[in-house]
C-alpha angles and dihedrals in degrees: 000000000000114000101175132014128193132176092278107012142064120204106206148149116285121267126207087242088065093064099087092052092040089057091046090050094053096041097048109110092209093051091046098041092113094050129078093250147343121261127246121234090257092050091049093049090051091046092052091049091052091048090050092050093047092053091050093049100040104026090232139051135105103351128206106242123215128191105235096212094056102019087229125147105245102176138281137300128174149082135326128181111224126196105173120133107284131116093249097053144139092049145120123267131195113223142173141193121180135183111258095246088065097050122113094028097101092250096127092051093044089050096045091050091050091050092049090051089049090049091053101040105031105023094035092219120170094212143003125199134208127188140176140173116275098255093052097096095158092061092043089054090053089054092050095045089048090060097254121147126229112245108174147301119270139176109250107235093215093057119083113255093240095048120112090227094057098105117071137183117232124211130180140195113204133185125197 
């Protein structure tokens, strides 16, 4: 099932054929450099199953993204509800993670914009957040190019206090 379509991308349910690249995505040290750790194959398989189930139950979530021209799985873009201990939770975030060979093509921005439009028009959300650790300039640029507004810096409560990725930047897209 296709949930969102853009000029170059399809946002769809996961397929079993995505699993090899999904595992590669989550185990790649360069892709995961702004996260606490990479994921094992077993963790990735479980994650993909949870994302599939969430899409089936809710009709939205973290979508598998396919490049139209090649019909290849390129990563995921979509929505996650977060409930950790911060003053802006519980809320919905837009997020993305792409395989390195699809970086610097504008896909993350194209996908984030499409998700924000979907959040406004289909989900009727009032606001969507995005956040990333301070050194992750590429993701921050996606937030800016997607029309999101900087809110503040915060310490992520799931990151150890002495960890270099503790401090995050928070962005929001709001509709009135």
